[in-house]
C-alpha positions, -999 to +999 in steps of 0.1 A: +040-053-678+026-018-681+037+011-659+016+042-655+036+073-647+006+096-643-002+110-608-037+104-595-054+130-573-051+106-542-014+103-546-010+141-546-021+142-510+007+120-498+034+147-502+012+171-483+007+147-454+043+137-452+055+173-456+032+192-432+009+169-411+035+144-399+060+171-387+031+190-370+020+159-351+056+152-341+060+188-328+028+184-308+040+151-293+073+166-283+056+196-267+033+172-247+062+150-236+083+180-226+054+193-204+055+160-185+092+161-175+085+157-138+089+193-128+052+195-123+045+197-085+013+176-090+032+147-105+037+118-082+072+110-069+086+084-093+106+067-066+088+072-032+106+062-001+093+031+017+077+033+051+098+026+082+091+014+118+097+043+142+082+027+174+078-010+181+047-023+197+056-038+231+048-075+238+013-078+253-002-099+281-039-100+283-067-121+299-091-139+277-120-118+290-102-085+286-116-058+262-098-055+229-066-034+229-061-007+201-029+007+187-024+038+165-003+026+136+006+062+125+027+063+157+043+030+148+052+036+111+067+067+093+054+076+059+083+096+043+064+101+010+034+116+027+011+097+003-005+076+030+000+040+040-021+009+039-019-015+068-024-052+073-022-074+104-020-111+109-020-133+139-001-166+139-030-182+159-064-166+154-078-191+180-057-173+206-058-137+195-074-119+166-059-089+148-078-065+126-069-031+110-094-003+102-079+028+088-047+033+109-060+015+140-049-020+150-073-039+172-061-069+191-088-091+206-081-119+230-099-151+221-086-180+242-056-188+264-022-193+246+005-173+228+006-159+193+026-134+173+010-105+155+027-091+124+018-057+112+027-045+077+026-009+063+029-004+026+031+025+001+043+026-035+079+026-023+077-007-005+068-022+029+079-022+065+068-046+092+069-052+129+057-080+151+050-085+188+041-114+211+007-117+227+001-140+257-035-146+266-041-158+301-073-176+310-093-160+338-094-177+371-120-204+373-149-196+396-150-214+429-165-248+427-191-259+452-179-284+478-191-320+473 
């Protein structure tokens, strides 16, 4: 086996790279990482607090022909992080009452006589909070029937 001890021009660059370039890159990375230490006021809170229920929605009784009822969800939930909440609502029986959320407004629409529960959930990066309430839909009185 033959071993060549001469140094080629390409191998002379390796000491330069390992001696100057790699430490310079490491210093730049350390400076970048130290700039991202969380003291920056623009950085998001790494552990935001979850929302909480501050005001329950009272149980509702409506007639099937009533107009939809609306509720301001910002008055129901507290957002301690201030980052904004997303909301969802679900009815246990959509044939009795429908629930829909647009922005921070819950709309409850009577459909047919019966009873259902509506669950409203608020969520942020810290977690979720939920509240529910009962809705009873009463059928309107039947019109008078003609005598036979």
